[in-house]
C-alpha positions in Angstrom: -36.5 -22.1 46.4 -40.0 -20.6 46.8 -43.0 -22.4 45.4 -45.8 -20.9 43.4 -49.0 -23.0 43.2 -51.3 -22.1 40.3 -54.8 -23.5 40.6 -56.4 -23.7 37.2 -54.6 -24.5 34.0 -56.9 -22.5 31.7 -55.9 -19.6 29.5 -55.2 -17.3 32.4 -53.2 -19.9 34.3 -51.1 -20.7 31.2 -50.6 -17.0 30.4 -49.4 -16.4 34.0 -46.8 -19.2 33.6 -45.7 -17.9 30.2 -45.2 -14.4 31.5 -43.6 -15.5 34.8 -40.9 -17.7 33.2 -39.9 -14.8 31.0 -38.9 -12.8 34.2 -35.2 -12.7 35.0 -35.5 -14.2 38.5 -38.0 -17.0 37.5 -35.3 -19.7 38.2 -35.7 -18.8 41.9 -39.2 -20.2 42.0 -40.8 -23.6 41.5 -44.2 -23.4 39.7 -46.7 -26.2 40.1 -49.9 -25.8 38.1 -53.0 -27.9 38.7 -55.7 -28.4 36.0 -58.9 -30.3 36.5 -59.0 -31.3 32.8 -56.9 -34.2 31.5 -54.9 -32.1 29.0 -52.8 -28.9 29.1 -54.4 -25.5 28.6 -56.3 -24.9 25.4 -57.9 -22.0 23.6 -61.5 -22.1 24.8 -62.4 -19.0 22.8 -61.9 -21.0 19.5 -63.4 -24.2 20.8 -66.3 -24.1 18.3 -63.8 -24.2 15.5 -62.7 -27.6 16.8 -66.0 -29.0 15.7 -65.5 -27.7 12.2 -62.0 -29.2 11.6 -61.6 -31.7 14.5 -58.0 -30.6 15.2 -57.6 -30.5 19.0 -53.8 -29.8 18.6 -54.6 -26.5 17.0 -56.4 -25.4 20.2 -53.4 -26.1 22.5 -51.9 -23.0 24.2 -48.7 -25.1 24.5 -47.8 -28.8 24.5 -47.2 -30.6 27.8 -43.5 -30.5 27.1 -43.5 -26.7 27.2 -44.2 -26.9 30.9 -41.4 -29.3 31.7 -39.0 -27.4 29.4 -39.7 -24.3 31.5 -39.3 -26.0 34.9 -43.1 -26.1 35.6 -44.7 -29.1 37.1 -48.0 -29.7 35.3 -50.6 -31.8 37.1 -53.7 -32.5 35.0 -56.9 -34.4 35.9 -56.8 -33.1 39.5 -59.5 -31.0 41.1 -58.2 -28.7 43.9 -60.8 -28.4 46.7 -58.6 -27.1 49.5 -55.2 -25.4 50.0 -53.0 -26.1 53.0 -50.7 -23.2 53.3 -48.4 -24.7 55.9 
């Protein structure tokens, strides 16, 4: 099984995972996604709306369980500084 490492669990990292798992050969790959923030991807575009209604759940792109349900290993709270490709 080949690995795909995604650095950055923002909107683009999440959308990549969403589109990739929809591919018919996705099960041949193991996706590991790293995010520096302590929570799964959220909609930064509408972040100002959070301050109006204080509903952080409404900003989630997907809950943490979505990643596991799709065979994706989500690692939050980790900053990636270097990549060892060996």
